[in-house]
C-alpha positions as a Markdown table, in Angstrom:
| # | Residue | x | y | z |
|---|---|---|---|---|
| 1 | Unk | 164.0 | 26.5 | 98.2 |
| 2 | Unk | 164.3 | 23.3 | 100.3 |
| 3 | Unk | 167.9 | 22.8 | 99.0 |
| 4 | Unk | 168.8 | 26.4 | 100.1 |
| 5 | Unk | 167.3 | 25.8 | 103.6 |
| 6 | Unk | 169.3 | 22.6 | 103.9 |
| 7 | Unk | 172.5 | 24.3 | 102.8 |
| 8 | Unk | 171.9 | 27.1 | 105.4 |
| 9 | Unk | 171.5 | 24.5 | 108.1 |
| 10 | Unk | 175.0 | 23.1 | 107.2 |
| 11 | Unk | 176.6 | 26.5 | 107.7 |
| 12 | Unk | 178.5 | 26.8 | 111.0 |
| 13 | Unk | 177.7 | 30.1 | 112.8 |
| 14 | Unk | 180.8 | 31.5 | 114.4 |
| 15 | Unk | 180.1 | 34.4 | 116.8 |
| 16 | Unk | 182.5 | 37.2 | 118.0 |
| 17 | Unk | 181.7 | 38.7 | 121.4 |
| 18 | Unk | 183.4 | 41.1 | 123.7 |
| 19 | Unk | 183.2 | 44.7 | 124.8 |
| 20 | Unk | 183.0 | 47.7 | 122.5 |
| 21 | Unk | 186.1 | 48.6 | 120.5 |
| 22 | Unk | 187.6 | 45.1 | 120.7 |
| 23 | Unk | 187.7 | 44.5 | 117.0 |
| 24 | Unk | 184.6 | 42.2 | 116.6 |
| 25 | Unk | 183.3 | 43.9 | 113.4 |
| 26 | Unk | 186.7 | 44.1 | 111.8 |
| 27 | Unk | 187.5 | 40.5 | 112.5 |
| 28 | Unk | 184.1 | 39.2 | 111.3 |
| 29 | Unk | 184.5 | 41.2 | 108.0 |
| 30 | Unk | 188.1 | 40.1 | 107.6 |
| 31 | Unk | 187.3 | 36.4 | 108.1 |
| 32 | Unk | 184.3 | 36.5 | 105.8 |
| 33 | Unk | 186.7 | 37.8 | 103.1 |
| 34 | Unk | 189.3 | 35.2 | 103.9 |
| 35 | Unk | 186.8 | 32.3 | 103.8 |
| 36 | Unk | 184.9 | 33.7 | 100.8 |
| 37 | Unk | 181.7 | 33.8 | 102.8 |
| 38 | Unk | 179.5 | 36.4 | 104.4 |
| 39 | Unk | 179.2 | 38.0 | 107.9 |
| 40 | Unk | 176.4 | 39.5 | 109.9 |
| 41 | Unk | 177.1 | 43.0 | 111.2 |
| 42 | Unk | 176.1 | 44.2 | 114.6 |
| 43 | Unk | 172.4 | 45.0 | 114.1 |
| 44 | Unk | 172.1 | 46.7 | 117.5 |
| 45 | Unk | 174.5 | 49.4 | 116.2 |
| 46 | Unk | 172.1 | 50.3 | 113.3 |
| 47 | Unk | 169.1 | 50.5 | 115.6 |
| 48 | Unk | 171.1 | 52.5 | 118.2 |
| 49 | Unk | 172.0 | 55.0 | 115.5 |
| 50 | Unk | 168.5 | 55.2 | 114.1 |
| 51 | Unk | 167.1 | 55.9 | 117.6 |
| 52 | Unk | 170.0 | 58.3 | 118.5 |
| 53 | Unk | 171.0 | 56.1 | 121.4 |
| 54 | Unk | 167.6 | 56.4 | 123.1 |
| 55 | Unk | 166.7 | 52.7 | 123.4 |
| 56 | Unk | 164.0 | 51.1 | 125.5 |
| 57 | Unk | 163.4 | 47.5 | 126.6 |
| 58 | Unk | 161.4 | 46.8 | 123.4 |
| 59 | Unk | 164.2 | 48.0 | 121.3 |
| 60 | Unk | 166.5 | 45.3 | 122.8 |
| 61 | Unk | 164.0 | 42.6 | 121.8 |
| 62 | Unk | 163.8 | 44.2 | 118.4 |
| 63 | Unk | 167.6 | 44.1 | 118.1 |
| 64 | Unk | 167.6 | 40.4 | 119.0 |
| 65 | Unk | 164.8 | 39.5 | 116.5 |
| 66 | Unk | 166.4 | 41.5 | 113.6 |
| 67 | Unk | 169.8 | 40.0 | 114.4 |
| 68 | Unk | 168.4 | 36.5 | 114.1 |
| 69 | Unk | 166.7 | 37.4 | 110.8 |
| 70 | Unk | 170.0 | 38.8 | 109.5 |
| 71 | Unk | 171.7 | 35.5 | 110.5 |
| 72 | Unk | 169.0 | 33.5 | 108.7 |
| 73 | Unk | 169.5 | 35.6 | 105.5 |
| 74 | Unk | 173.3 | 35.4 | 105.9 |
| 75 | Unk | 173.2 | 31.6 | 106.4 |
| 76 | Unk | 171.3 | 31.2 | 103.1 |
| 77 | Unk | 174.2 | 32.9 | 101.3 |
| 78 | Unk | 177.1 | 31.7 | 103.4 |
| 79 | Unk | 179.7 | 29.1 | 102.4 |
| 80 | Unk | 180.6 | 26.7 | 105.3 |
| 81 | Unk | 180.9 | 29.5 | 107.9 |
| 82 | Unk | 178.8 | 32.5 | 108.8 |
| 83 | Unk | 180.7 | 35.0 | 110.9 |
| 84 | Unk | 178.5 | 36.8 | 113.3 |
| 85 | Unk | 179.3 | 40.1 | 115.0 |
| 86 | Unk | 177.8 | 40.0 | 118.5 |
| 87 | Unk | 174.9 | 37.9 | 119.9 |
| 88 | Unk | 171.8 | 38.2 | 122.0 |
| 89 | Unk | 174.0 | 37.7 | 125.1 |
| 90 | Unk | 175.6 | 41.0 | 124.4 |
| 91 | Unk | 172.3 | 42.6 | 123.6 |
| 92 | Unk | 170.9 | 41.5 | 127.0 |
| 93 | Unk | 174.1 | 42.4 | 128.9 |
| 94 | Unk | 174.3 | 45.9 | 127.4 |
| 95 | Unk | 170.6 | 46.5 | 128.0 |
| 96 | Unk | 171.2 | 46.0 | 131.7 |
| 97 | Unk | 174.5 | 47.9 | 131.8 |
| 98 | Unk | 173.0 | 51.0 | 130.1 |
| 99 | Unk | 170.0 | 50.8 | 132.5 |
| 100 | Unk | 167.4 | 50.4 | 129.6 |
| 101 | Unk | 166.4 | 47.0 | 130.9 |
| 102 | Unk | 165.3 | 46.5 | 134.6 |
| 103 | Unk | 163.7 | 43.2 | 134.0 |
| 104 | Unk | 164.5 | 41.3 | 130.8 |
| 105 | Unk | 161.5 | 40.2 | 128.6 |
| 106 | Unk | 161.1 | 36.4 | 128.3 |
| 107 | Unk | 161.8 | 36.6 | 124.5 |
| 108 | Unk | 165.2 | 38.3 | 125.0 |
| 109 | Unk | 166.1 | 35.8 | 127.7 |
| 110 | Unk | 165.2 | 32.9 | 125.4 |
| 111 | Unk | 167.4 | 34.3 | 122.7 |
| 112 | Unk | 170.3 | 34.7 | 125.1 |
| 113 | Unk | 169.9 | 31.2 | 126.5 |
| 114 | Unk | 169.8 | 29.8 | 122.9 |
| 115 | Unk | 173.3 | 31.2 | 122.2 |
| 116 | Unk | 175.0 | 28.2 | 123.8 |
| 117 | Unk | 173.6 | 25.9 | 121.1 |
| 118 | Unk | 173.1 | 28.4 | 118.3 |
| 119 | Unk | 176.8 | 29.0 | 117.5 |
| 120 | Unk | 179.4 | 26.4 | 116.6 |
| 121 | Unk | 182.0 | 28.5 | 118.4 |
| 122 | Unk | 182.2 | 31.7 | 120.5 |
| 123 | Unk | 185.3 | 33.8 | 120.1 |
| 124 | Unk | 185.9 | 36.6 | 122.6 |
| 125 | Unk | 187.9 | 39.5 | 121.1 |
| 126 | Unk | 190.3 | 40.6 | 123.8 |
| 127 | Unk | 190.6 | 44.2 | 124.8 |
| 128 | Unk | 194.3 | 44.3 | 124.1 |
| 129 | Unk | 194.0 | 46.6 | 121.1 |
| 130 | Unk | 193.9 | 50.4 | 121.4 |
| 131 | Unk | 190.6 | 51.9 | 122.3 |
| 132 | Unk | 189.0 | 53.7 | 119.4 |
| 133 | Unk | 186.8 | 56.6 | 120.3 |
| 134 | Unk | 183.4 | 56.7 | 118.7 |
| 135 | Unk | 180.4 | 58.8 | 119.9 |
| 136 | Unk | 178.4 | 55.5 | 120.2 |
| 137 | Unk | 180.9 | 54.2 | 122.8 |
| 138 | Unk | 181.5 | 55.1 | 126.5 |
| 139 | Unk | 185.2 | 55.0 | 127.3 |
| 140 | Unk | 188.1 | 52.7 | 127.8 |
| 141 | Unk | 187.4 | 52.0 | 131.5 |
| 142 | Unk | 183.8 | 51.1 | 130.6 |
| 143 | Unk | 185.2 | 48.7 | 127.9 |
| 144 | Unk | 187.3 | 46.9 | 130.6 |
| 145 | Unk | 184.2 | 46.5 | 132.9 |
| 146 | Unk | 182.0 | 45.2 | 130.0 |
| 147 | Unk | 184.8 | 42.8 | 128.9 |
| 148 | Unk | 184.8 | 41.2 | 132.4 |
| 149 | Unk | 181.0 | 40.9 | 132.4 |
| 150 | Unk | 181.1 | 39.2 | 129.0 |
| 151 | Unk | 183.6 | 36.6 | 130.2 |
| 152 | Unk | 181.7 | 36.1 | 133.5 |
| 153 | Unk | 178.4 | 35.6 | 131.6 |
| 154 | Unk | 179.9 | 33.1 | 129.2 |
| 155 | Unk | 181.4 | 31.2 | 132.2 |
| 156 | Unk | 178.1 | 31.3 | 134.1 |
| 157 | Unk | 176.2 | 29.9 | 131.1 |
| 158 | Unk | 178.7 | 27.2 | 130.6 |
| 159 | Unk | 179.5 | 28.4 | 127.0 |
| 160 | Unk | 182.9 | 27.3 | 125.7 |
| 161 | Unk | 184.9 | 30.1 | 124.1 |
| 162 | Unk | 188.3 | 31.1 | 122.8 |
| 163 | Unk | 189.9 | 34.4 | 123.5 |
| 164 | Unk | 191.7 | 35.9 | 120.5 |
| 165 | Unk | 194.4 | 38.5 | 120.9 |
| 166 | Unk | 196.7 | 40.6 | 118.8 |
| 167 | Unk | 196.3 | 42.2 | 115.4 |
| 168 | Unk | 193.5 | 41.3 | 113.1 |
| 169 | Unk | 195.8 | 39.0 | 111.2 |
| 170 | Unk | 196.9 | 37.3 | 114.4 |
| 171 | Unk | 193.3 | 36.9 | 115.6 |
| 172 | Unk | 192.3 | 35.5 | 112.2 |
| 173 | Unk | 195.1 | 32.9 | 112.4 |
| 174 | Unk | 193.9 | 31.9 | 115.9 |
| 175 | Unk | 190.3 | 31.5 | 114.7 |
| 176 | Unk | 191.4 | 29.6 | 111.6 |
| 177 | Unk | 193.4 | 27.1 | 113.8 |
| 178 | Unk | 190.4 | 26.5 | 116.0 |
| 179 | Unk | 188.0 | 26.0 | 113.1 |
| 180 | Unk | 190.4 | 23.7 | 111.3 |
| 181 | Unk | 191.0 | 21.6 | 114.4 |
| 182 | Unk | 187.2 | 20.8 | 114.7 |
C-alpha cells in the first residue's frame, strides 16, 4: 500500500479548464489514451445530472470533495500523468455564475486556492471549436463570458497556464510539447 501511495505522489496532475463546450472532456480522454494512463472526468456533470440541475451551495462543496477523491483514485492507477477534466476553480466560478453560491463556503475556497499547487500544469481549452448544444449547457454567448472569467480568475490567482487551440489532435500535440519540455 505504501508503494502505491508513493507512486501516486509521483504522478503529475494535468488539468484542463475552460468554459463549457471547449473540449476539455474530449482532450482529457484522448491524452489518457495517448499516454496509456487514466483521466478524471468532470464529477460536477454527474452530480448536476443526478440533481436535474437543481444544485445548492452544499452540492458545490460535494462536487469539489468527490472530484478530489476521484483524483486520488485516478492517481493510484495512473502512469506518469493524470489528466483531469476541470478543477475546484471551475466549480467555484460556475457556482457563482449560476447564482447557486452567494457566499462561498471556506472548504470550497480552500480547494480553489489549492489548485495553484495541486496541478503540475493548467491547460485552458480555447473556445475556438464549434459550440455543441447539450441540455446541460447554456448557449454560445454564455460560453464566451465564462471563458473570459476563467482566464481572468487564473490571472488573478497567479496560476500559469497554456491555452490550447485547434482540433483535438492539434491540442494534444500542444500539450505533449509543453509536458515534454518540462
